[in-house]
C-alpha positions in Angstrom: 94.9 180.2 94.9 92.2 178.3 96.5 92.8 176.2 99.6 92.2 172.6 99.9 88.9 173.0 102.0 87.7 175.5 99.5 88.4 173.2 96.6 86.6 170.3 98.5 83.6 172.5 99.1 83.5 173.5 95.5 83.7 169.9 94.3 80.9 169.0 96.7 78.7 171.7 95.4 79.2 170.5 91.8 78.3 167.0 92.9 75.3 168.3 94.7 74.3 170.2 91.6 74.4 167.1 89.5 72.1 165.3 92.0 69.6 168.1 91.9 69.8 168.3 88.1 69.2 164.6 87.6 66.3 164.6 90.1 64.7 167.7 88.6 63.4 168.7 92.1 64.7 171.0 94.8 66.3 169.2 97.7 65.7 170.0 101.4 68.7 170.2 103.8 69.3 166.9 105.7 68.3 168.4 109.0 64.7 167.4 109.6 63.0 164.0 109.8 61.5 163.1 106.4 64.0 165.2 104.3 64.6 163.9 100.9 68.3 163.1 101.7 70.1 165.3 99.2 73.5 165.0 101.0 73.1 161.3 101.3 72.4 161.0 97.5 75.6 163.1 96.9 77.5 160.6 99.0 75.9 157.7 97.0 77.2 159.4 93.8 80.6 160.0 95.4 81.2 156.4 95.9 81.4 155.3 92.3 83.3 158.5 91.5 85.8 157.5 94.2 86.1 154.0 92.8 86.7 155.4 89.3 89.3 157.8 90.5 91.1 155.0 92.4 91.1 152.8 89.2 92.4 155.6 87.1 95.1 156.4 89.6 96.2 152.8 89.8 96.5 152.8 86.0 98.5 156.0 86.1 101.1 154.6 88.5 102.9 152.5 85.8 106.6 151.8 86.7 107.1 155.0 88.7 108.1 154.4 92.3 107.2 158.0 93.1 103.6 157.6 91.8 103.3 154.3 93.6 104.3 155.9 96.8 101.8 158.8 96.3 99.0 156.2 95.4 99.8 154.3 98.6 99.5 157.4 100.7 96.4 158.7 99.0 94.6 155.4 99.2 95.5 155.1 102.9 94.1 158.6 103.5 90.9 157.6 101.7 90.6 154.4 103.8 91.1 156.4 107.0 88.4 158.9 106.0 86.1 155.9 105.3 86.9 154.5 108.7 86.0 157.7 110.3 82.8 157.7 108.3 82.0 154.1 109.5 82.2 155.1 113.2 80.4 158.4 112.6 77.6 156.5 110.9 77.4 154.1 113.8 77.2 157.1 116.2 74.5 158.8 114.2 72.7 155.4 113.9 72.6 155.3 117.7 71.3 158.8 117.9 68.5 158.0 115.5 67.8 154.6 117.2 68.2 152.8 113.9 67.0 149.5 115.4 63.5 150.9 115.6 63.2 151.1 111.8 60.1 149.3 110.4 59.9 146.7 107.7 58.5 148.8 104.8 61.0 151.7 104.7 63.9 149.2 105.2 62.8 147.2 102.2 62.5 150.3 100.2 65.9 151.6 101.3 67.6 148.3 100.4 66.0 148.5 96.9 67.3 152.1 96.6 70.8 151.2 97.7 71.0 148.3 95.2 70.2 150.6 92.3 73.1 153.1 91.7 71.1 155.1 89.2 68.2 155.4 91.6 70.6 156.5 94.4 71.7 159.4 92.1 68.4 160.4 90.7 65.6 159.4 93.2 65.0 160.7 96.7 65.3 158.5 99.7 62.2 156.6 100.8 60.2 158.2 103.6 60.4 157.1 107.2 57.4 155.1 108.5 57.1 155.1 112.2 56.8 151.7 113.9 53.2 151.3 115.1 52.7 151.5 118.9 52.8 148.1 120.6 54.6 146.4 117.7 57.9 144.6 118.4 60.9 146.3 116.6 62.7 144.3 114.0 66.0 144.5 115.9 66.8 144.4 119.6 69.5 147.0 119.5 71.6 149.0 117.1 74.4 146.4 116.9 71.8 143.9 115.7 70.9 146.2 112.9 74.5 146.6 111.9 75.0 142.9 112.0 72.1 142.2 109.7 72.4 145.2 107.3 76.2 145.2 106.9 76.9 141.5 107.0 79.1 141.8 110.1 79.6 139.4 112.9 78.0 140.1 116.2 81.3 141.0 117.7 82.3 143.3 114.8 79.0 145.2 115.1 79.2 145.5 118.9 82.9 146.7 118.5 81.8 149.3 116.0 79.0 150.7 118.3 81.3 150.8 121.4 84.2 152.3 119.3 81.8 155.1 118.2 80.9 155.8 121.9 84.6 155.8 122.8 85.8 158.1 120.0 83.0 160.4 119.0 80.3 162.5 120.8 76.7 161.4 120.5 73.2 162.4 121.6 71.9 161.0 124.9 68.4 159.8 125.7 67.5 163.2 126.9 68.7 165.0 123.8 71.9 166.4 125.3 75.3 165.9 123.7 77.4 163.3 125.4 81.1 163.8 124.8 83.4 161.0 123.6 84.9 158.9 126.3 88.3 159.5 124.8 88.2 162.8 122.9 92.0 162.9 122.2 91.8 159.6 120.4 88.7 160.9 118.6 90.6 163.9 117.4 93.3 161.6 115.9 90.5 159.7 114.1 88.9 162.9 112.8 92.3 164.1 111.5 92.9 160.9 109.7 96.3 160.6 111.4 96.1 156.9 112.2 94.5 153.6 111.2 90.8 153.7 112.4 90.7 150.1 113.4 93.9 150.4 115.4 92.6 153.5 117.1 89.4 151.7 118.1 91.3 148.8 119.4 93.6 151.1 121.3 90.7 152.9 122.9 89.2 149.6 124.0 92.4 148.5 125.6 93.0 151.9 127.2 89.5 151.7 128.7 90.6 148.4 130.3 93.3 150.2 132.3 90.5 151.7 134.5 90.0 155.2 135.8 93.6 155.4 137.0 94.6 156.0 133.4 93.9 159.7 133.1 94.1 162.4 130.4 97.9 162.6 130.6 98.2 159.0 129.5 95.6 159.4 126.9 97.5 162.4 125.5 100.7 160.4 125.5 99.1 157.5 123.6 97.3 159.8 121.1 100.6 161.4 120.2 102.1 158.0 119.8 99.3 156.9 117.5 100.0 159.9 115.3 103.8 159.3 115.1 104.3 155.5 115.6 103.0 152.4 114.1 100.6 150.0 115.8 103.4 147.9 117.4 105.1 151.0 118.9 101.9 152.3 120.3 101.0 149.0 121.7 104.4 148.8 123.4 103.7 152.2 125.0 100.3 151.0 126.2 102.0 148.0 127.9 104.5 150.4 129.6 101.6 152.5 130.8 99.9 149.4 132.3 103.1 148.5 134.1 103.3 151.9 135.6 99.8 151.5 137.0 100.4 148.0 138.2 103.7 148.6 139.9 106.2 145.9 140.9 103.8 144.1 143.2 101.6 143.1 140.3 104.7 141.8 138.4 105.7 139.7 141.4 102.2 138.3 141.7 102.1 137.6 137.9 105.4 135.7 138.0 104.1 133.6 140.9 101.1 132.5 138.9 103.2 132.0 135.7 105.6 129.7 137.6 102.7 127.3 138.2 102.4 126.6 134.5 106.0 126.7 133.3 106.8 123.7 131.1 106.6 122.1 127.7 103.3 120.3 127.1 102.6 117.8 124.3 99.4 118.7 122.5 99.1 115.9 120.0 99.8 115.1 116.4 98.1 117.3 113.8 98.5 117.7 110.1 101.2 120.3 110.8 103.3 117.9 112.9 103.8 117.1 116.5 102.6 120.1 118.5 104.1 121.2 121.8 103.0 124.2 123.8 105.9 126.0 125.7 105.0 128.3 128.7 108.0 130.1 130.1 108.8 133.1 132.4 109.9 136.6 131.4 113.5 135.4 131.7 112.9 132.4 129.4 111.1 134.7 126.9 114.0 137.0 126.8 116.5 134.2 126.3 114.4 132.7 123.4 113.7 136.0 121.8 117.4 137.0 122.0 118.4 133.7 120.6 116.0 134.2 117.7 117.4 137.6 117.0 121.0 136.3 116.9 120.1 133.4 114.7 118.2 135.6 112.2 120.5 138.7 112.3 122.0 139.2 108.8 125.1 140.6 110.6 125.8 137.3 112.3 124.9 135.0 109.4 122.4 132.8 111.4 124.5 132.6 114.5 128.0 132.8 113.2 129.9 135.8 114.6 130.6 138.4 112.0 134.2 138.7 110.9 136.0 141.9 112.2 136.2 144.6 109.6 138.9 147.3 109.1 136.5 149.7 107.6 136.7 153.0 109.5 133.5 154.8 110.1 133.0 158.4 111.1 133.9 159.5 114.6 131.2 159.5 117.2 129.9 162.9 118.0 131.1 164.6 121.3 127.6 164.9 122.5 127.0 161.2 122.3 129.9 160.0 124.4 131.0 160.2 128.0 133.5 163.1 128.3 135.8 160.9 130.3 136.2 158.4 127.5 139.6 158.7 125.8 139.5 159.5 122.1 141.2 156.2 121.2 138.5 154.2 123.0 135.6 155.9 121.3 133.7 153.7 118.8 134.0 154.7 115.2 133.4 151.9 112.7 129.7 151.0 112.2 128.4 153.9 114.3 126.2 155.1 111.5 125.4 151.6 110.1 121.7 151.1 109.8 122.0 147.4 109.5 121.0 144.9 106.7 117.5 143.7 106.0 117.0 140.0 106.7 117.0 137.7 103.7 115.2 134.4 103.1 117.5 131.4 103.2 117.9 129.8 99.8 117.0 126.4 101.3 113.7 127.8 102.5 110.9 127.2 99.9 108.0 129.7 100.0 104.6 128.1 100.3 101.9 128.8 97.6 100.3 132.2 98.4 102.8 133.0 101.1 104.3 136.5 101.4 108.0 137.2 102.0 107.1 138.5 105.5 105.3 135.3 106.3 108.2 133.2 105.0 110.7 135.2 107.1 108.5 134.6 110.2 108.5 130.9 109.5 112.2 130.9 109.0 112.7 132.7 112.3 110.6 130.0 114.0 112.4 127.1 112.2 115.8 128.4 113.3 114.7 128.8 116.9 113.2 125.3 116.9 116.5 124.0 115.5 118.4 125.7 118.3 116.2 124.1 120.9 116.6 120.6 119.3 120.4 121.1 119.1 120.5 122.2 122.8 118.6 119.0 123.8 120.9 116.9 121.7 124.0 118.4 123.3 122.7 118.3 126.9 121.6 114.6 126.5 124.7 113.5 124.5 126.1 110.5 126.3 129.6 110.6 127.7 132.2 108.7 125.7 135.1 106.8 127.1 138.3 108.9 127.3 136.5 112.2 126.5 135.6 113.5 129.9 132.0 114.6 129.9 130.6 115.4 126.4 127.4 116.8 127.9 129.0 120.2 128.3 129.1 120.4 124.5 132.4 120.3 122.6 132.2 123.0 119.9 135.0 121.2 118.0 133.1 117.9 117.7 130.0 117.0 115.7 126.9 116.0 117.7 127.2 112.6 119.2 124.4 110.0 118.5 122.0 110.0 121.4 118.8 108.3 120.3 117.9 104.6 120.4 114.7 104.0 118.5 112.9 100.8 117.7 111.2 101.0 114.3 109.1 98.2 112.9 109.3 98.0 109.1 108.7 95.6 106.3 111.6 93.7 104.7 111.0 95.4 101.4 111.2 98.8 103.0 114.4 97.8 104.8 116.0 96.8 101.6 114.9 100.0 99.9 112.5 98.4 97.6 109.4 100.1 99.1 108.7 103.5 100.9 106.1 102.2 103.3 106.0 103.9 106.7 107.4 102.2 109.8 106.0 102.3 113.4 107.9 103.5 116.4 107.7 102.2 120.0 105.2 105.0 120.8 102.9 103.9 118.0 103.7 106.8 115.7 104.1 106.4 111.9 107.6 107.3 110.5 108.4 107.5 106.9 111.2 105.4 105.4 113.0 108.6 104.4 112.9 110.0 107.9 114.0 106.6 109.3 117.1 106.6 107.0 117.8 110.2 107.9 117.7 109.7 111.6 119.7 106.5 111.2 122.8 108.6 110.4 122.9 110.0 113.9 120.9 107.6 116.0 121.0 104.0 117.2 117.9 102.8 115.2 117.2 99.1 115.7 115.0 98.0 112.7 112.7 95.2 113.6 112.3 93.5 110.2 109.1 91.6 109.4 108.3 89.2 106.7 105.1 89.1 104.6 103.2 87.5 107.5 104.3 90.3 109.9 106.6 87.9 111.8 110.0 89.4 113.0 112.9 88.1 111.0 115.9 89.7 112.8 117.0 92.7 114.9 119.3 95.0 113.0 122.7 96.2 114.3 122.7 99.1 116.8 126.4 99.7 116.2 126.2 101.8 113.0 127.3 105.3 113.9 130.7 107.0 113.8 132.8 106.8 116.9 134.5 109.8 118.5 137.8 109.5 116.7 136.0 109.2 113.3 133.9 112.2 114.0 137.0 114.2 115.0 138.6 113.3 111.7 135.6 114.2 109.7 135.3 117.5 111.7 139.0 118.5 110.9 138.4 117.8 107.2 135.0 119.5 106.8 135.2 122.2 109.4 131.4 122.6 109.4 128.3 121.8 107.3 129.4 120.9 103.8 126.3 122.5 102.0 127.6 125.6 100.2 126.5 128.8 102.0 125.5 127.1 105.2 127.2 128.7 108.3 126.6 126.0 110.8 129.8 125.1 112.7 131.1 121.7 113.8 129.3 121.7 117.1 125.9 122.0 115.5 126.4 119.3 112.8 125.8 115.6 112.5 128.0 112.9 110.9 126.2 111.6 107.8 126.7 108.3 106.1 127.1 108.8 102.3 126.2 105.1 101.9 123.0 104.2 103.8 123.7 101.9 106.6 120.7 99.7 106.0 121.9 99.1 102.4 125.3 97.8 103.5 127.1 101.2 103.7 130.4 101.4 105.6 130.9 103.6 108.7 134.3 105.0 107.3 135.7 108.5 107.4 136.0 108.4 103.6 132.3 107.8 103.3 131.1 110.3 106.0 130.6 114.1 106.1 129.1 116.8 108.3 125.6 118.1 107.7 123.6 120.4 110.0 120.2 119.0 110.9 118.4 121.4 108.5 120.7 120.5 105.5 120.6 116.8 106.6 116.8 116.8 106.3 117.1 118.7 102.9 119.5 116.0 101.6 117.2 113.2 102.5 114.4 115.1 100.9 116.4 115.0 97.6 117.3 118.7 97.5 121.0 118.0 96.6 123.5 115.2 96.0 126.9 114.5 97.6 129.9 113.1 95.9 133.4 112.4 97.3 136.0 114.0 95.0 139.7 113.7 96.0 138.8 112.7 99.5 136.5 115.7 100.1 132.7 115.8 100.0 131.2 118.1 97.3 127.6 119.1 96.9 125.7 119.1 93.5 122.5 121.1 93.5 119.5 120.1 91.3 119.5 121.2 87.7 116.8 123.8 88.5 119.3 125.7 90.6 122.6 124.7 88.9 122.1 123.6 85.2 125.9 123.0 84.9 125.8 120.5 87.8 129.2 121.7 89.3 130.3 120.0 92.4 131.1 122.6 95.0 132.5 122.7 98.5 131.2 125.1 101.2 132.9 128.4 100.5 132.2 129.6 104.1 134.7 127.1 105.6 136.8 126.5 102.5 137.0 129.9 100.7 140.1 128.8 98.7 138.5 125.6 97.4 137.7 125.8 93.7 134.7 124.0 92.2 135.4 120.6 90.7 134.6 119.7 87.1 130.9 119.4 86.2 129.4 116.0 87.1 
């Protein structure tokens, strides 16, 4: 049985024979200047063969997960071999001083490359030396790569430098110059890692300086073989920390402390942008909060209910011998966790992947936590309640914003949807104004047709503490089915808009978390009071039967009402 290298050699021999047969002339080996380039012509024929093989393999996958997995691995292997070829070609281009090529042979070569039939049947054009005293077409090899391969200057420069870092090349005196990082180069040659990631890794490793020796390179090379890019990058950071020492961390923190803060960058089409600069401690707090909010085990921040499911006992080798058997953990020891899921209320953008949507969901939840924290901290103290600023988890968020909004009379009456203007000169939509009004002391400054103020609206429009307490006891959390936000992170919402004469009564109020509150005002669902309890009715696209439902998270025994 033939080995893989023997089969590859045999296949290459067959392809080379096809090239010789179509040309009708014997080929010289590609070793001397001016050779007819038989091996390069074989490579030119191999490219369409590879494309044909890829297309046929893709068609052969069908609905088989096993074939799909094999196709993924084989395509990745082909990509890594091609990446190795890119850097090897850049290295050989440097050896040959490709930037000195003259106009005539370059034009002939480009014509040869554009014609696949000629590439398989005709020899390569001959080299024509640049006449003495003539200025070369290109200043350096990177310029040639940039022009010939349609790369940016930085891409071409990166490829040339990466070839020097990972592969040996010929010096100006004709001697072989070894690769700067031969262990990384071996990983590249073996096709054991992504070529682009290896090139970037070598560049970053070079930035560590001469203190990073062969031992660290070997550690990183092994990581590149066995880990993904993120894991290898984490190891590189750890190596840099080992070189820097604690003194560098102290100096870095001293510099960071000069810039800590939240800076307003301006209003763009994406929204109001702020830049947050924090310390390592702040980063850990924010990152941990994001992990908790997005953990499927904690349901976006709600602690998981205890389970009686007994798991296998923990092995003796994994526990302190002094721990009594009854105190050793059992349940969940072998649990591998649950993959995160996209919230049903999150709509994917056109062309967005599920990974991008999950990233956006993670950022949105963290943003909501920050906004909730600001609301709780800045919540005004109410009479007879002590100090609400510490955050009462059994009370909805207190109203804490007083906002002057200038709007037209027709907008105030709900006849138009024109934007209002805040005290800071920012436009605010009528829908946003009505949403914020549920939990803020908005004072609408109503103008007539001549833009003359008619009256100042009432600032006393929100639920008092006793009313919010009653609503909290009834709803127990956000009323939107499936939402897990508890009382302390919800707002009291008016079912009847205040600016349309709505009453601030417990029977006409309910709890909504800020995210669901915004979704309600965007028309994502309706709310009806049935038997003194708020029920949510989803749009027909999600619930064709239009069944009013309560939140089963906080009211698991509540049965759906009759269809609306």
